[in-house]
N, C-alpha and C positions, 0 to 999 in steps of 0.2 A: 503494501497498499502506500502510496507518495506520503512520504513523512508531514512536506508542506500540507497539506489538505486536510490530512487529519490533527495538522495543529492550528491548523484555523477553526478546524469544529470545535479541540478544545477551549481555546483563547474566545471563543464566543460562548460556550459555560460559560466559563471559569470568569468572563465577566457582565452576567448580567443580556447578552444581549439575548437568548435564545427564552422570550419571554413564554408561548404555545407552538406545538408544531404539528405541522400536517405533513402527512406523512400517502403516501401517493402511489396504488398500486395499477401498473396496466392492464389497462382492456385483456380480458380473458387471462387472469395468471396459472401458475403454474402452483402445488403445492409449495417448493423450496420458495417464490416469492411472497406467498401468503405468508410462510411461516418467519419469512425474513422482516416484512414489514410489522406482523404482531412482536417480533421478538423487538424490536427497536423503540414500539413506544413502553414496552414495558423496564427497559433499560434508561429511558429515558425520565419515563418517572423516577428513576431512582436517584436523580440526576435535579429532581423536583420541577420538572420541563409538564405540562399537559400533552395530550397531544388527541388529535383525529384519524384513525385510517382511513381512507376513501377508496373506493374502487368504481372504476366507470360501470362494470358487470357484476353480475350479482353472483355470490357466493356456492361452487355447486356441495355435494354430499359432502364428496372429498376433502374438504378442509374438514369437515366437523371434528376430525383429529384433535385438530388443532387450539391451543386453548387460547381465549379470547374469541375466536369467530365473526363471535356475534354481534363484535366490536364493530366489526367494517362496516361502514357507510356509502352508501351508492350514489350521493352529494357529498361534497366540500363542505358542507358545518350547518352552523345551522346562525349566523352572526346575523345578517337583514334579514329584516321583517318582510316581508313580501305580499302583496293584494293584487289577484287580479279577477277577472271577471268572467266566470263561465259562458260563451254563447251570448257576448255581448260586442254590438259592431264597433271597432275601438272608434271610426269615422265619428260617430255620434257624438265625442266627449267634443264640447268646446276646450277646456282648459282643467289643472286639476290647482288648488292650493291648500294648504294650511293656515292653521290659527293657533294660535299657542295666551291663554288667557286663565289666568290664575294656577297656572301650573299645569292645566290641561291642555292636550295636543287634541285639533283636530286636522282633518286630512276632507276637502271637501269636493266630490267629481259634478263636476256642471257640465252638462249636456249639451251639445247645442241649439238654437231657436227650433220650436217643434218638435224634436228627440224627448224621450225617456229619457231619464238616468239608469244605474243599472240595479235592481235592485237586489235585494238579501240575498234570497236564495242565488243567487249571481256569487254573490263572493265568495271568491276562495282565499281564503289566509294562510301562508306558507312561510320559511326558512331557506336561506340562500346563503352560500360565505362562508369565506375562513378568518378569525381573528386571526391567525397566525401568522405567526412576524419571522417564519420557518419553514422551508418545504424542504421535505426527505421523497424524491422520487425511485423505487422502488427499481430496479434492473426494465426500464423501458429502454433499448438501442433509439429513439427515435422521438423526440414531441408527437408524434402522429400514433407511435403505442398508448396513447394515453384514451384511445376515444374520443368521448364526449368532453373530457377533457383539456385536449393537445392545445387548443387554441386558447385556454384559458389563463387572463392577464395575475393574479394569484399567483399562479405558478411560474409564468414564461417571465413575470420581472419582478420575479420573487430577491427582491437582493438576497438573503441570505438562502440562495436555491444548495440545495447539496443532491447530488446524482450517486447513486449507491450501486455498485456493481460489480461483477466479474470480468465483464467484457470491454474493452473502447467500445464509447459510442458519439455521436456525432449528430450533428442537425441543434444543438443544445445551444442560450447562448452563453454565456460564462458563469463558470457556479463550483461549488468545493466536491471537486469529483473525489466523492468516496469512495476508490478502484483497486479493485486489485486481481489484475489477469493471469496471477500465479495458483490461486485457488479455483475449486474446481462446482461451485458452488453460490447464491450470493447468503446463505447461511452463512456461508464459512469467513464470508464478508463481516456480517455482523458480529461474528463471533469476537473478531478481530478487533470489530471498535470496540465493543465492551470489555476487551484488556489493557486497547487504547487507554479505556476511558476510567477503568480501574475499577469498573461496576464489577461488582460478587456476583454471577449468574447464580439463580433456584433451578427448583424444580420446573415449576411451568416453563420459564424459559431454555431450558436444557430440549426440555423434549419438546418444543418447539424446534428450534433448532436442527436437532439430529434430528426430527423429522424430514424435515429440509434437506438433510444433507443426502438421506439418504433418496432425496426424490432427484435433486438434485446430482448428483451423481450415478444414479444406475440403481442404485444397492449397491454402489461402491465401484460399477465395468466402466466407470467413464474412465477415458482414453489420458485427461486431466488425472487424476487421483494420483497422489503420490503421498509418500512418510507423512504430511503436515497434515493432509484429510483426516489420517485413521489417527494419529495423536489429537488434532479437534473431534473426536469421535468419541477417544477418549477419556478427555477432559468432560465429554459433556456426557455420560455416562455416569462414571464419577459424582457428581452433583447432580446426577438422581433423573438422567430422561428418563420415557417412556416408551421403549419399542414397539412399533407397528405390531406386533405379535404379540408383545403381554399385555395394552389397550385391548386387543382380538379378546387374550385368552382372559382379563377382566371379564368384557361383556358377557360374555357366556356365563361364566361366572354365575356372576349375576344374574341372567335368563334362568341358572337352572334354579338359585336360590329365589326368582321370585313365584317357579313352581308350584302347589300346594301340596304338602309332605301326602297327600290324600289323593293324590290326583291319579288316575290309569286309566293308561290309554283304551279305548273303544277298536272294537274292528267295526265292521259296517253292518252287520246283522245284530248288535248290541251287543254282545256276547264280553265278557272279558279275558285280552287278553294272557293275565296272568294266573 
């Protein structure tokens, strides 16, 4: 990993410049990328930084093995209140004004002469936008890999833009490049970042990173796998990482425990098998 870039991140964290973070996954991410993003969020929280993990596409069932996957949003946050109108012609609006009186805010939508203003049942209230002042993009080779987020100014024009990857990237604006092309998965890059930041990995992070490492290396068969890969895997297991097989065995054990003690399977004619 380029020392200058990780050093820049360290300085931002040490001087308090990172108030909150937005962690962005690419469109249709793989398990390694999701594991890396979720783990980075946990690592940042240990440095006192709150974060939002966002992805332009939905999480798939396979990712349910990852700790915290339910936190991934399909938008960039809820900083701004957004008011829109369902099935109301925008051309019918003359102007929009606001007034503040006795501490109360009033928004007025004035229709054009002869037109009817939006009705209450047409009002749609939602939230959008990120309050983060630092953005981490996980594993997107190009901005277009972010799908519907690709042209978002909150990402592309973010002064503290950090790119996390294990391969060279192109087409991005100037950024902090947290990139190590000598490792086989992005989860391994996150593990390195945690070590550089002096963050102790706990079982949840270790589990996510190990599962990401398995996925990113195709169960350690990728040609990029080296001694550093196995060293990272070993350290994650020492920190309590739960492997996929262990998770499946645990789920099977739970299902067996959920079966009533007096349960006995029945054959079609209703007679008891036992």
